[in-house]
KOLNUGU-994960 format. One record per residue: residue number from 1; residue in one letter; x, y, z of N, C-alpha, C in turn. Coordinates in Angstrom, 1 decimal. Layout:
<rec><k>NUM</k><r>a</r><n_X>X</n_X><n_Y>Y</n_Y><n_Z>Z</n_Z><ca_X>X</ca_X><ca_Y>Y</ca_Y><ca_Z>Z</ca_Z><c_X>X</c_X><c_Y>Y</c_Y><c_Z>Z</c_Z></rec>
...
This chain:
<rec><k>1</k><r>x</r><n_X>0.9</n_X><n_Y>-1.1</n_Y><n_Z>0.1</n_Z><ca_X>0.2</ca_X><ca_Y>0.0</ca_Y><ca_Z>-0.4</ca_Z><c_X>0.5</c_X><c_Y>1.5</c_Y><c_Z>0.2</c_Z></rec>
<rec><k>2</k><r>x</r><n_X>0.5</n_X><n_Y>2.6</n_Y><n_Z>-0.9</n_Z><ca_X>1.6</ca_X><ca_Y>3.6</ca_Y><ca_Z>-0.8</ca_Z><c_X>0.5</c_X><c_Y>4.5</c_Y><c_Z>-0.2</c_Z></rec>
<rec><k>3</k><r>x</r><n_X>1.1</n_X><n_Y>5.5</n_Y><n_Z>0.8</n_Z><ca_X>0.9</ca_X><ca_Y>6.1</ca_Y><ca_Z>1.8</ca_Z><c_X>1.7</c_X><c_Y>7.2</c_Y><c_Z>1.2</c_Z></rec>
<rec><k>4</k><r>x</r><n_X>1.0</n_X><n_Y>9.2</n_Y><n_Z>1.2</n_Z><ca_X>1.5</ca_X><ca_Y>9.9</ca_Y><ca_Z>1.0</ca_Z><c_X>1.5</c_X><c_Y>11.0</c_Y><c_Z>2.4</c_Z></rec>
<rec><k>5</k><r>x</r><n_X>2.2</n_X><n_Y>11.2</n_Y><n_Z>2.8</n_Z><ca_X>2.5</ca_X><ca_Y>12.1</ca_Y><ca_Z>4.0</ca_Z><c_X>3.1</c_X><c_Y>13.4</c_Y><c_Z>3.5</c_Z></rec>
<rec><k>6</k><r>x</r><n_X>2.4</n_X><n_Y>14.6</n_Y><n_Z>3.5</n_Z><ca_X>2.4</ca_X><ca_Y>16.2</ca_Y><ca_Z>3.2</ca_Z><c_X>2.4</c_X><c_Y>16.9</c_Y><c_Z>5.0</c_Z></rec>
<rec><k>7</k><r>x</r><n_X>4.3</n_X><n_Y>17.0</n_Y><n_Z>5.0</n_Z><ca_X>4.2</ca_X><ca_Y>17.5</ca_Y><ca_Z>6.5</ca_Z><c_X>5.2</c_X><c_Y>18.6</c_Y><c_Z>6.3</c_Z></rec>
<rec><k>8</k><r>x</r><n_X>5.7</n_X><n_Y>19.6</n_Y><n_Z>7.3</n_Z><ca_X>6.8</ca_X><ca_Y>20.8</ca_Y><ca_Z>7.8</ca_Z><c_X>7.7</c_X><c_Y>20.2</c_Y><c_Z>7.8</c_Z></rec>
<rec><k>9</k><r>x</r><n_X>8.4</n_X><n_Y>20.2</n_Y><n_Z>7.4</n_Z><ca_X>10.0</ca_X><ca_Y>19.7</ca_Y><ca_Z>7.3</ca_Z><c_X>10.6</c_X><c_Y>20.6</c_Y><c_Z>8.8</c_Z></rec>
<rec><k>10</k><r>x</r><n_X>10.6</n_X><n_Y>20.0</n_Y><n_Z>9.8</n_Z><ca_X>11.2</ca_X><ca_Y>20.6</ca_Y><ca_Z>10.7</ca_Z><c_X>12.2</c_X><c_Y>19.4</c_Y><c_Z>11.1</c_Z></rec>
<rec><k>11</k><r>x</r><n_X>12.8</n_X><n_Y>19.3</n_Y><n_Z>12.1</n_Z><ca_X>14.1</ca_X><ca_Y>18.8</ca_Y><ca_Z>12.4</ca_Z><c_X>13.2</c_X><c_Y>16.9</c_Y><c_Z>13.0</c_Z></rec>
<rec><k>12</k><r>x</r><n_X>13.2</n_X><n_Y>16.1</n_Y><n_Z>12.9</n_Z><ca_X>12.9</ca_X><ca_Y>15.3</ca_Y><ca_Z>13.2</ca_Z><c_X>11.8</c_X><c_Y>14.5</c_Y><c_Z>12.7</c_Z></rec>
<rec><k>13</k><r>x</r><n_X>10.9</n_X><n_Y>15.3</n_Y><n_Z>12.0</n_Z><ca_X>9.4</ca_X><ca_Y>14.8</ca_Y><ca_Z>11.7</ca_Z><c_X>9.8</c_X><c_Y>13.8</c_Y><c_Z>10.6</c_Z></rec>
<rec><k>14</k><r>x</r><n_X>11.1</n_X><n_Y>13.6</n_Y><n_Z>9.1</n_Z><ca_X>10.6</ca_X><ca_Y>12.6</ca_Y><ca_Z>8.8</ca_Z><c_X>11.4</c_X><c_Y>11.5</c_Y><c_Z>9.3</c_Z></rec>
<rec><k>15</k><r>x</r><n_X>11.8</n_X><n_Y>11.4</n_Y><n_Z>10.2</n_Z><ca_X>12.5</ca_X><ca_Y>10.4</ca_Y><ca_Z>11.1</ca_Z><c_X>11.3</c_X><c_Y>9.8</c_Y><c_Z>11.8</c_Z></rec>
<rec><k>16</k><r>x</r><n_X>10.4</n_X><n_Y>10.6</n_Y><n_Z>12.6</n_Z><ca_X>8.9</ca_X><ca_Y>9.9</ca_Y><ca_Z>12.9</ca_Z><c_X>8.0</c_X><c_Y>9.0</c_Y><c_Z>12.3</c_Z></rec>
<rec><k>17</k><r>x</r><n_X>8.1</n_X><n_Y>9.8</n_Y><n_Z>10.8</n_Z><ca_X>7.1</ca_X><ca_Y>9.3</ca_Y><ca_Z>10.2</ca_Z><c_X>7.7</c_X><c_Y>7.9</c_Y><c_Z>9.8</c_Z></rec>
<rec><k>18</k><r>x</r><n_X>9.1</n_X><n_Y>8.0</n_Y><n_Z>9.8</n_Z><ca_X>9.6</ca_X><ca_Y>6.4</ca_Y><ca_Z>9.1</ca_Z><c_X>9.6</c_X><c_Y>5.5</c_Y><c_Z>10.2</c_Z></rec>
<rec><k>19</k><r>x</r><n_X>9.5</n_X><n_Y>6.0</n_Y><n_Z>11.8</n_Z><ca_X>9.5</ca_X><ca_Y>5.3</ca_Y><ca_Z>12.9</ca_Z><c_X>8.8</c_X><c_Y>4.5</c_Y><c_Z>13.1</c_Z></rec>
<rec><k>20</k><r>x</r><n_X>7.6</n_X><n_Y>5.0</n_Y><n_Z>12.8</n_Z><ca_X>5.9</ca_X><ca_Y>4.1</ca_Y><ca_Z>12.9</ca_Z><c_X>5.8</c_X><c_Y>3.0</c_Y><c_Z>12.1</c_Z></rec>
<rec><k>21</k><r>x</r><n_X>6.5</n_X><n_Y>3.2</n_Y><n_Z>11.0</n_Z><ca_X>6.6</ca_X><ca_Y>1.7</ca_Y><ca_Z>10.2</ca_Z><c_X>7.5</c_X><c_Y>0.9</c_Y><c_Z>11.1</c_Z></rec>
<rec><k>22</k><r>x</r><n_X>8.5</n_X><n_Y>1.0</n_Y><n_Z>11.2</n_Z><ca_X>10.0</ca_X><ca_Y>0.5</ca_Y><ca_Z>11.8</ca_Z><c_X>9.9</c_X><c_Y>-0.3</c_Y><c_Z>12.7</c_Z></rec>
<rec><k>23</k><r>x</r><n_X>9.4</n_X><n_Y>0.1</n_Y><n_Z>13.8</n_Z><ca_X>8.9</ca_X><ca_Y>-0.2</ca_Y><ca_Z>15.2</ca_Z><c_X>7.7</c_X><c_Y>-1.3</c_Y><c_Z>15.0</c_Z></rec>
<rec><k>24</k><r>x</r><n_X>6.9</n_X><n_Y>-1.1</n_Y><n_Z>13.8</n_Z><ca_X>6.0</ca_X><ca_Y>-2.5</ca_Y><ca_Z>14.1</ca_Z><c_X>6.8</c_X><c_Y>-3.4</c_Y><c_Z>12.9</c_Z></rec>
<rec><k>25</k><r>x</r><n_X>8.0</n_X><n_Y>-3.1</n_Y><n_Z>12.5</n_Z><ca_X>8.6</ca_X><ca_Y>-4.6</ca_Y><ca_Z>11.9</ca_Z><c_X>8.0</c_X><c_Y>-4.4</c_Y><c_Z>10.6</c_Z></rec>
<rec><k>26</k><r>x</r><n_X>7.3</n_X><n_Y>-3.1</n_Y><n_Z>9.8</n_Z><ca_X>7.0</ca_X><ca_Y>-3.3</ca_Y><ca_Z>8.8</ca_Z><c_X>8.2</c_X><c_Y>-3.2</c_Y><c_Z>7.4</c_Z></rec>
<rec><k>27</k><r>x</r><n_X>8.2</n_X><n_Y>-4.4</n_Y><n_Z>6.4</n_Z><ca_X>9.1</ca_X><ca_Y>-3.9</ca_Y><ca_Z>5.4</ca_Z><c_X>8.9</c_X><c_Y>-2.8</c_Y><c_Z>4.7</c_Z></rec>
<rec><k>28</k><r>x</r><n_X>10.0</n_X><n_Y>-2.0</n_Y><n_Z>4.5</n_Z><ca_X>9.8</ca_X><ca_Y>-0.5</ca_Y><ca_Z>4.1</ca_Z><c_X>10.3</c_X><c_Y>-0.7</c_Y><c_Z>2.2</c_Z></rec>
<rec><k>29</k><r>x</r><n_X>8.9</n_X><n_Y>-0.8</n_Y><n_Z>1.3</n_Z><ca_X>9.5</ca_X><ca_Y>-1.6</ca_Y><ca_Z>0.3</ca_Z><c_X>10.1</c_X><c_Y>0.0</c_Y><c_Z>-0.7</c_Z></rec>
<rec><k>30</k><r>x</r><n_X>9.6</n_X><n_Y>1.0</n_Y><n_Z>-0.3</n_Z><ca_X>10.2</ca_X><ca_Y>2.1</ca_Y><ca_Z>-1.1</ca_Z><c_X>9.9</c_X><c_Y>3.4</c_Y><c_Z>-0.5</c_Z></rec>
<rec><k>31</k><r>x</r><n_X>11.0</n_X><n_Y>4.3</n_Y><n_Z>0.0</n_Z><ca_X>10.3</ca_X><ca_Y>5.6</ca_Y><ca_Z>0.5</ca_Z><c_X>11.3</c_X><c_Y>6.8</c_Y><c_Z>-0.5</c_Z></rec>
<rec><k>32</k><r>x</r><n_X>10.4</n_X><n_Y>7.6</n_Y><n_Z>-0.4</n_Z><ca_X>10.6</ca_X><ca_Y>8.4</ca_Y><ca_Z>-1.1</ca_Z><c_X>10.3</c_X><c_Y>10.0</c_Y><c_Z>-0.4</c_Z></rec>
<rec><k>33</k><r>x</r><n_X>11.3</n_X><n_Y>11.2</n_Y><n_Z>-0.8</n_Z><ca_X>10.9</ca_X><ca_Y>12.4</ca_Y><ca_Z>0.5</ca_Z><c_X>11.2</c_X><c_Y>13.4</c_Y><c_Z>-0.4</c_Z></rec>
<rec><k>34</k><r>x</r><n_X>10.1</n_X><n_Y>14.2</n_Y><n_Z>-0.6</n_Z><ca_X>10.6</ca_X><ca_Y>15.8</ca_Y><ca_Z>-1.8</ca_Z><c_X>9.7</c_X><c_Y>16.7</c_Y><c_Z>-1.1</c_Z></rec>
<rec><k>35</k><r>x</r><n_X>10.2</n_X><n_Y>18.2</n_Y><n_Z>-1.6</n_Z><ca_X>9.8</ca_X><ca_Y>19.7</ca_Y><ca_Z>-1.3</ca_Z><c_X>8.4</c_X><c_Y>19.2</c_Y><c_Z>-2.2</c_Z></rec>
<rec><k>36</k><r>x</r><n_X>7.4</n_X><n_Y>19.6</n_Y><n_Z>-1.8</n_Z><ca_X>6.6</ca_X><ca_Y>20.0</ca_Y><ca_Z>-2.2</ca_Z><c_X>5.9</c_X><c_Y>21.6</c_Y><c_Z>-1.8</c_Z></rec>
<rec><k>37</k><r>x</r><n_X>6.1</n_X><n_Y>22.0</n_Y><n_Z>-2.9</n_Z><ca_X>5.7</ca_X><ca_Y>23.9</ca_Y><ca_Z>-2.5</ca_Z><c_X>6.2</c_X><c_Y>24.2</c_Y><c_Z>-1.3</c_Z></rec>
<rec><k>38</k><r>x</r><n_X>5.5</n_X><n_Y>24.7</n_Y><n_Z>-0.2</n_Z><ca_X>6.2</ca_X><ca_Y>25.1</ca_Y><ca_Z>1.1</ca_Z><c_X>5.9</c_X><c_Y>24.0</c_Y><c_Z>2.1</c_Z></rec>
<rec><k>39</k><r>x</r><n_X>5.8</n_X><n_Y>23.0</n_Y><n_Z>1.9</n_Z><ca_X>5.9</ca_X><ca_Y>22.1</ca_Y><ca_Z>2.7</ca_Z><c_X>6.5</c_X><c_Y>20.6</c_Y><c_Z>2.0</c_Z></rec>
<rec><k>40</k><r>x</r><n_X>6.8</n_X><n_Y>19.5</n_Y><n_Z>2.9</n_Z><ca_X>7.3</ca_X><ca_Y>18.3</ca_Y><ca_Z>1.9</ca_Z><c_X>6.4</c_X><c_Y>17.1</c_Y><c_Z>1.8</c_Z></rec>
<rec><k>41</k><r>x</r><n_X>6.5</n_X><n_Y>16.3</n_Y><n_Z>1.0</n_Z><ca_X>5.6</ca_X><ca_Y>15.1</ca_Y><ca_Z>0.8</ca_Z><c_X>7.0</c_X><c_Y>13.9</c_Y><c_Z>1.0</c_Z></rec>
<rec><k>42</k><r>x</r><n_X>6.3</n_X><n_Y>13.2</n_Y><n_Z>1.4</n_Z><ca_X>7.4</ca_X><ca_Y>11.4</ca_Y><ca_Z>1.8</ca_Z><c_X>6.3</c_X><c_Y>10.9</c_Y><c_Z>1.3</c_Z></rec>
<rec><k>43</k><r>x</r><n_X>6.7</n_X><n_Y>9.9</n_Y><n_Z>0.5</n_Z><ca_X>5.9</ca_X><ca_Y>8.8</ca_Y><ca_Z>-0.2</ca_Z><c_X>6.5</c_X><c_Y>7.1</c_Y><c_Z>0.5</c_Z></rec>
<rec><k>44</k><r>x</r><n_X>5.5</n_X><n_Y>6.5</n_Y><n_Z>0.9</n_Z><ca_X>5.9</ca_X><ca_Y>5.0</ca_Y><ca_Z>2.0</ca_Z><c_X>5.2</c_X><c_Y>3.8</c_Y><c_Z>1.0</c_Z></rec>
<rec><k>45</k><r>x</r><n_X>6.2</n_X><n_Y>2.9</n_Y><n_Z>0.5</n_Z><ca_X>5.4</ca_X><ca_Y>2.1</ca_Y><ca_Z>0.4</ca_Z><c_X>5.4</c_X><c_Y>0.8</c_Y><c_Z>1.2</c_Z></rec>
<rec><k>46</k><r>x</r><n_X>3.8</n_X><n_Y>0.4</n_Y><n_Z>2.3</n_Z><ca_X>4.4</ca_X><ca_Y>-0.9</ca_Y><ca_Z>3.0</ca_Z><c_X>3.1</c_X><c_Y>-2.1</c_Y><c_Z>2.5</c_Z></rec>
<rec><k>47</k><r>x</r><n_X>3.7</n_X><n_Y>-3.3</n_Y><n_Z>2.9</n_Z><ca_X>2.4</ca_X><ca_Y>-4.0</ca_Y><ca_Z>2.8</ca_Z><c_X>1.7</c_X><c_Y>-4.3</c_Y><c_Z>4.5</c_Z></rec>
<rec><k>48</k><r>x</r><n_X>0.7</n_X><n_Y>-3.5</n_Y><n_Z>4.4</n_Z><ca_X>-0.2</ca_X><ca_Y>-3.8</ca_Y><ca_Z>5.8</ca_Z><c_X>-1.2</c_X><c_Y>-4.5</c_Y><c_Z>5.5</c_Z></rec>
<rec><k>49</k><r>x</r><n_X>-1.7</n_X><n_Y>-4.6</n_Y><n_Z>7.0</n_Z><ca_X>-3.3</ca_X><ca_Y>-4.9</ca_Y><ca_Z>7.1</ca_Z><c_X>-4.0</c_X><c_Y>-3.5</c_Y><c_Z>7.5</c_Z></rec>
<rec><k>50</k><r>x</r><n_X>-5.4</n_X><n_Y>-4.0</n_Y><n_Z>7.6</n_Z><ca_X>-6.3</ca_X><ca_Y>-3.0</ca_Y><ca_Z>7.4</ca_Z><c_X>-6.3</c_X><c_Y>-2.0</c_Y><c_Z>9.1</c_Z></rec>
<rec><k>51</k><r>x</r><n_X>-5.4</n_X><n_Y>-3.4</n_Y><n_Z>9.8</n_Z><ca_X>-5.1</ca_X><ca_Y>-2.6</ca_Y><ca_Z>11.8</ca_Z><c_X>-4.2</c_X><c_Y>-1.8</c_Y><c_Z>11.6</c_Z></rec>
<rec><k>52</k><r>x</r><n_X>-2.9</n_X><n_Y>-2.1</n_Y><n_Z>11.1</n_Z><ca_X>-2.0</ca_X><ca_Y>-1.8</ca_Y><ca_Z>10.9</ca_Z><c_X>-2.2</c_X><c_Y>0.0</c_Y><c_Z>10.3</c_Z></rec>
<rec><k>53</k><r>x</r><n_X>-2.9</n_X><n_Y>-0.2</n_Y><n_Z>9.3</n_Z><ca_X>-3.2</ca_X><ca_Y>1.2</ca_Y><ca_Z>8.2</ca_Z><c_X>-3.9</c_X><c_Y>2.1</c_Y><c_Z>9.6</c_Z></rec>
<rec><k>54</k><r>x</r><n_X>-4.2</n_X><n_Y>1.6</n_Y><n_Z>10.2</n_Z><ca_X>-5.1</ca_X><ca_Y>2.2</ca_Y><ca_Z>11.0</ca_Z><c_X>-3.8</c_X><c_Y>2.8</c_Y><c_Z>12.2</c_Z></rec>
<rec><k>55</k><r>x</r><n_X>-3.4</n_X><n_Y>2.3</n_Y><n_Z>12.7</n_Z><ca_X>-2.6</ca_X><ca_Y>2.5</ca_Y><ca_Z>13.9</ca_Z><c_X>-1.4</c_X><c_Y>3.5</c_Y><c_Z>13.5</c_Z></rec>
<rec><k>56</k><r>x</r><n_X>-1.2</n_X><n_Y>3.4</n_Y><n_Z>11.8</n_Z><ca_X>-0.4</ca_X><ca_Y>4.3</ca_Y><ca_Z>11.4</ca_Z><c_X>-0.8</c_X><c_Y>5.5</c_Y><c_Z>11.3</c_Z></rec>
<rec><k>57</k><r>x</r><n_X>-1.9</n_X><n_Y>5.4</n_Y><n_Z>10.5</n_Z><ca_X>-2.7</ca_X><ca_Y>7.1</ca_Y><ca_Z>10.3</ca_Z><c_X>-2.6</c_X><c_Y>7.9</c_Y><c_Z>11.9</c_Z></rec>
<rec><k>58</k><r>x</r><n_X>-3.3</n_X><n_Y>6.8</n_Y><n_Z>12.7</n_Z><ca_X>-2.6</ca_X><ca_Y>7.8</ca_Y><ca_Z>14.0</ca_Z><c_X>-2.1</c_X><c_Y>7.9</c_Y><c_Z>14.7</c_Z></rec>
<rec><k>59</k><r>x</r><n_X>-0.8</n_X><n_Y>7.1</n_Y><n_Z>14.4</n_Z><ca_X>0.2</ca_X><ca_Y>7.6</ca_Y><ca_Z>14.7</ca_Z><c_X>1.2</c_X><c_Y>8.8</c_Y><c_Z>13.8</c_Z></rec>
<rec><k>60</k><r>x</r><n_X>0.9</n_X><n_Y>8.8</n_Y><n_Z>12.5</n_Z><ca_X>1.0</ca_X><ca_Y>9.5</ca_Y><ca_Z>11.9</ca_Z><c_X>0.7</c_X><c_Y>11.4</c_Y><c_Z>12.3</c_Z></rec>
<rec><k>61</k><r>x</r><n_X>-0.6</n_X><n_Y>11.1</n_Y><n_Z>12.1</n_Z><ca_X>-1.4</ca_X><ca_Y>12.3</ca_Y><ca_Z>12.6</ca_Z><c_X>-0.9</c_X><c_Y>12.7</c_Y><c_Z>13.8</c_Z></rec>
<rec><k>62</k><r>x</r><n_X>-0.6</n_X><n_Y>12.3</n_Y><n_Z>14.9</n_Z><ca_X>0.0</ca_X><ca_Y>12.6</ca_Y><ca_Z>16.0</ca_Z><c_X>1.2</c_X><c_Y>13.0</c_Y><c_Z>16.2</c_Z></rec>
<rec><k>63</k><r>x</r><n_X>2.0</n_X><n_Y>13.5</n_Y><n_Z>14.9</n_Z><ca_X>3.6</ca_X><ca_Y>14.1</ca_Y><ca_Z>14.9</ca_Z><c_X>2.6</c_X><c_Y>15.3</c_Y><c_Z>14.4</c_Z></rec>
<rec><k>64</k><r>x</r><n_X>2.8</n_X><n_Y>16.5</n_Y><n_Z>15.5</n_Z><ca_X>2.6</ca_X><ca_Y>17.7</ca_Y><ca_Z>15.5</ca_Z><c_X>3.0</c_X><c_Y>18.4</c_Y><c_Z>14.1</c_Z></rec>
<rec><k>65</k><r>x</r><n_X>4.0</n_X><n_Y>17.8</n_Y><n_Z>13.3</n_Z><ca_X>3.9</ca_X><ca_Y>18.4</ca_Y><ca_Z>12.1</ca_Z><c_X>3.5</c_X><c_Y>17.9</c_Y><c_Z>11.0</c_Z></rec>
<rec><k>66</k><r>x</r><n_X>2.9</n_X><n_Y>16.8</n_Y><n_Z>10.7</n_Z><ca_X>2.1</ca_X><ca_Y>16.0</ca_Y><ca_Z>9.9</ca_Z><c_X>0.8</c_X><c_Y>17.1</c_Y><c_Z>9.6</c_Z></rec>
<rec><k>67</k><r>x</r><n_X>0.9</n_X><n_Y>17.2</n_Y><n_Z>8.2</n_Z><ca_X>-0.3</ca_X><ca_Y>17.8</ca_Y><ca_Z>7.7</ca_Z><c_X>-1.4</c_X><c_Y>17.3</c_Y><c_Z>7.5</c_Z></rec>
<rec><k>68</k><r>x</r><n_X>-1.1</n_X><n_Y>16.0</n_Y><n_Z>6.4</n_Z><ca_X>-2.3</ca_X><ca_Y>15.5</ca_Y><ca_Z>5.7</ca_Z><c_X>-1.1</c_X><c_Y>14.2</c_Y><c_Z>5.3</c_Z></rec>
<rec><k>69</k><r>x</r><n_X>-2.5</n_X><n_Y>13.2</n_Y><n_Z>5.5</n_Z><ca_X>-2.3</ca_X><ca_Y>11.8</ca_Y><ca_Z>5.2</ca_Z><c_X>-3.1</c_X><c_Y>11.0</c_Y><c_Z>4.5</c_Z></rec>
<rec><k>70</k><r>x</r><n_X>-2.5</n_X><n_Y>10.2</n_Y><n_Z>3.2</n_Z><ca_X>-3.7</ca_X><ca_Y>9.6</ca_Y><ca_Z>2.1</ca_Z><c_X>-3.0</c_X><c_Y>8.4</c_Y><c_Z>1.7</c_Z></rec>
<rec><k>71</k><r>x</r><n_X>-3.7</n_X><n_Y>7.3</n_Y><n_Z>1.5</n_Z><ca_X>-3.4</ca_X><ca_Y>6.2</ca_Y><ca_Z>0.3</ca_Z><c_X>-4.6</c_X><c_Y>6.0</c_Y><c_Z>-0.7</c_Z></rec>
<rec><k>72</k><r>x</r><n_X>-4.2</n_X><n_Y>5.3</n_Y><n_Z>-1.4</n_Z><ca_X>-5.1</ca_X><ca_Y>5.4</ca_Y><ca_Z>-2.8</ca_Z><c_X>-6.1</c_X><c_Y>4.4</c_Y><c_Z>-2.4</c_Z></rec>
<rec><k>73</k><r>x</r><n_X>-5.2</n_X><n_Y>3.2</n_Y><n_Z>-1.9</n_Z><ca_X>-6.2</ca_X><ca_Y>1.9</ca_Y><ca_Z>-1.3</ca_Z><c_X>-7.2</c_X><c_Y>2.5</c_Y><c_Z>-0.1</c_Z></rec>
<rec><k>74</k><r>x</r><n_X>-6.7</n_X><n_Y>3.1</n_Y><n_Z>0.8</n_Z><ca_X>-7.5</ca_X><ca_Y>3.4</ca_Y><ca_Z>2.4</ca_Z><c_X>-8.7</c_X><c_Y>4.3</c_Y><c_Z>1.9</c_Z></rec>
<rec><k>75</k><r>x</r><n_X>-10.0</n_X><n_Y>4.1</n_Y><n_Z>2.2</n_Z><ca_X>-10.9</ca_X><ca_Y>4.8</ca_Y><ca_Z>2.4</ca_Z><c_X>-10.9</c_X><c_Y>6.0</c_Y><c_Z>3.5</c_Z></rec>
<rec><k>76</k><r>x</r><n_X>-10.5</n_X><n_Y>7.4</n_Y><n_Z>3.3</n_Z><ca_X>-10.9</ca_X><ca_Y>8.9</ca_Y><ca_Z>3.5</ca_Z><c_X>-12.1</c_X><c_Y>8.8</c_Y><c_Z>4.8</c_Z></rec>
<rec><k>77</k><r>x</r><n_X>-13.1</n_X><n_Y>8.2</n_Y><n_Z>4.4</n_Z><ca_X>-14.4</ca_X><ca_Y>8.7</ca_Y><ca_Z>5.2</ca_Z><c_X>-13.8</c_X><c_Y>7.1</c_Y><c_Z>6.7</c_Z></rec>
<rec><k>78</k><r>x</r><n_X>-13.1</n_X><n_Y>6.0</n_Y><n_Z>6.7</n_Z><ca_X>-13.0</ca_X><ca_Y>5.9</ca_Y><ca_Z>7.9</ca_Z><c_X>-11.8</c_X><c_Y>6.3</c_Y><c_Z>8.4</c_Z></rec>
<rec><k>79</k><r>x</r><n_X>-11.3</n_X><n_Y>7.2</n_Y><n_Z>8.2</n_Z><ca_X>-10.0</ca_X><ca_Y>7.6</ca_Y><ca_Z>9.1</ca_Z><c_X>-10.1</c_X><c_Y>9.4</c_Y><c_Z>9.7</c_Z></rec>
<rec><k>80</k><r>x</r><n_X>-11.6</n_X><n_Y>9.4</n_Y><n_Z>9.2</n_Z><ca_X>-11.8</ca_X><ca_Y>10.8</ca_Y><ca_Z>9.6</ca_Z><c_X>-11.6</c_X><c_Y>11.7</c_Y><c_Z>10.7</c_Z></rec>
<rec><k>81</k><r>x</r><n_X>-12.1</n_X><n_Y>10.5</n_Y><n_Z>11.8</n_Z><ca_X>-11.5</ca_X><ca_Y>10.4</ca_Y><ca_Z>13.2</ca_Z><c_X>-10.7</c_X><c_Y>11.0</c_Y><c_Z>13.9</c_Z></rec>
<rec><k>82</k><r>x</r><n_X>-9.5</n_X><n_Y>10.2</n_Y><n_Z>13.2</n_Z><ca_X>-7.9</ca_X><ca_Y>10.7</ca_Y><ca_Z>13.3</ca_Z><c_X>-7.5</c_X><c_Y>12.3</c_Y><c_Z>13.5</c_Z></rec>
<rec><k>83</k><r>x</r><n_X>-7.9</n_X><n_Y>13.3</n_Y><n_Z>13.0</n_Z><ca_X>-7.8</ca_X><ca_Y>14.6</ca_Y><ca_Z>12.9</ca_Z><c_X>-8.8</c_X><c_Y>15.6</c_Y><c_Z>12.8</c_Z></rec>
<rec><k>84</k><r>x</r><n_X>-8.3</n_X><n_Y>16.5</n_Y><n_Z>12.8</n_Z><ca_X>-9.9</ca_X><ca_Y>17.7</ca_Y><ca_Z>13.4</ca_Z><c_X>-10.8</c_X><c_Y>17.5</c_Y><c_Z>12.1</c_Z></rec>
<rec><k>85</k><r>x</r><n_X>-11.9</n_X><n_Y>17.9</n_Y><n_Z>12.8</n_Z><ca_X>-13.2</ca_X><ca_Y>18.1</ca_Y><ca_Z>11.5</ca_Z><c_X>-12.4</c_X><c_Y>19.7</c_Y><c_Z>10.9</c_Z></rec>
<rec><k>86</k><r>x</r><n_X>-13.3</n_X><n_Y>19.2</n_Y><n_Z>9.6</n_Z><ca_X>-12.9</ca_X><ca_Y>20.2</ca_Y><ca_Z>9.0</ca_Z><c_X>-13.3</c_X><c_Y>21.9</c_Y><c_Z>9.4</c_Z></rec>
<rec><k>87</k><r>x</r><n_X>-14.0</n_X><n_Y>22.2</n_Y><n_Z>10.1</n_Z><ca_X>-14.1</ca_X><ca_Y>23.9</ca_Y><ca_Z>10.6</ca_Z><c_X>-13.1</c_X><c_Y>24.0</c_Y><c_Z>11.3</c_Z></rec>
<rec><k>88</k><r>x</r><n_X>-12.3</n_X><n_Y>23.5</n_Y><n_Z>12.0</n_Z><ca_X>-11.3</ca_X><ca_Y>23.2</ca_Y><ca_Z>13.0</ca_Z><c_X>-10.2</c_X><c_Y>23.0</c_Y><c_Z>12.6</c_Z></rec>
<rec><k>89</k><r>x</r><n_X>-9.1</n_X><n_Y>24.5</n_Y><n_Z>13.0</n_Z><ca_X>-7.8</ca_X><ca_Y>24.5</ca_Y><ca_Z>12.3</ca_Z><c_X>-6.6</c_X><c_Y>24.1</c_Y><c_Z>13.8</c_Z></rec>
<rec><k>90</k><r>x</r><n_X>-6.2</n_X><n_Y>23.3</n_Y><n_Z>13.2</n_Z><ca_X>-5.2</ca_X><ca_Y>22.0</ca_Y><ca_Z>13.7</ca_Z><c_X>-3.9</c_X><c_Y>23.2</c_Y><c_Z>14.4</c_Z></rec>
<rec><k>91</k><r>x</r><n_X>-3.4</n_X><n_Y>24.1</n_Y><n_Z>13.9</n_Z><ca_X>-2.4</ca_X><ca_Y>25.0</ca_Y><ca_Z>14.2</ca_Z><c_X>-2.4</c_X><c_Y>26.0</c_Y><c_Z>15.3</c_Z></rec>
<rec><k>92</k><r>x</r><n_X>-3.2</n_X><n_Y>26.0</n_Y><n_Z>16.4</n_Z><ca_X>-3.0</ca_X><ca_Y>26.5</ca_Y><ca_Z>17.6</ca_Z><c_X>-2.8</c_X><c_Y>25.5</c_Y><c_Z>18.3</c_Z></rec>
<rec><k>93</k><r>x</r><n_X>-2.8</n_X><n_Y>23.9</n_Y><n_Z>18.4</n_Z><ca_X>-2.6</ca_X><ca_Y>22.9</ca_Y><ca_Z>18.9</ca_Z><c_X>-0.9</c_X><c_Y>22.6</c_Y><c_Z>18.5</c_Z></rec>
<rec><k>94</k><r>x</r><n_X>-0.9</n_X><n_Y>22.4</n_Y><n_Z>17.6</n_Z><ca_X>0.5</ca_X><ca_Y>21.9</ca_Y><ca_Z>17.3</ca_Z><c_X>1.3</c_X><c_Y>22.9</c_Y><c_Z>17.8</c_Z></rec>
<rec><k>95</k><r>x</r><n_X>0.9</n_X><n_Y>24.4</n_Y><n_Z>17.7</n_Z><ca_X>2.2</ca_X><ca_Y>25.1</ca_Y><ca_Z>18.1</ca_Z><c_X>2.2</c_X><c_Y>25.0</c_Y><c_Z>19.4</c_Z></rec>
<rec><k>96</k><r>x</r><n_X>1.2</n_X><n_Y>24.5</n_Y><n_Z>20.2</n_Z><ca_X>1.4</ca_X><ca_Y>24.4</ca_Y><ca_Z>21.8</ca_Z><c_X>2.3</c_X><c_Y>23.1</c_Y><c_Z>21.9</c_Z></rec>
<rec><k>97</k><r>x</r><n_X>2.1</n_X><n_Y>22.0</n_Y><n_Z>20.9</n_Z><ca_X>2.9</ca_X><ca_Y>20.5</ca_Y><ca_Z>21.0</ca_Z><c_X>4.0</c_X><c_Y>21.2</c_Y><c_Z>20.8</c_Z></rec>
<rec><k>98</k><r>x</r><n_X>4.8</n_X><n_Y>22.0</n_Y><n_Z>20.2</n_Z><ca_X>6.5</ca_X><ca_Y>22.1</ca_Y><ca_Z>19.5</ca_Z><c_X>6.8</c_X><c_Y>23.3</c_Y><c_Z>21.0</c_Z></rec>
<rec><k>99</k><r>x</r><n_X>5.7</n_X><n_Y>23.7</n_Y><n_Z>21.6</n_Z><ca_X>6.3</ca_X><ca_Y>24.6</ca_Y><ca_Z>22.1</ca_Z><c_X>7.0</c_X><c_Y>24.0</c_Y><c_Z>23.6</c_Z></rec>
């Protein structure tokens, strides 16, 4: 399964993203990180089951500088509870987490 993770390139963010997969002993088939306009994007290819997908989404959204997580195979509606509702911005809480 291919995951696309958009994040702010602050110290350690990419390592925390990759650590979520390595701690679960998941095989990292491919990893590609690049600048994407004002943020950065990482594409990670992993072999996961549905339970692991949910765990990864929760852990990635818990990282303060992760902006968006997406996957072609995952159903976005299934993961909406793991990040703020569309009407609420995440910036104040993320800024507090970095302080």
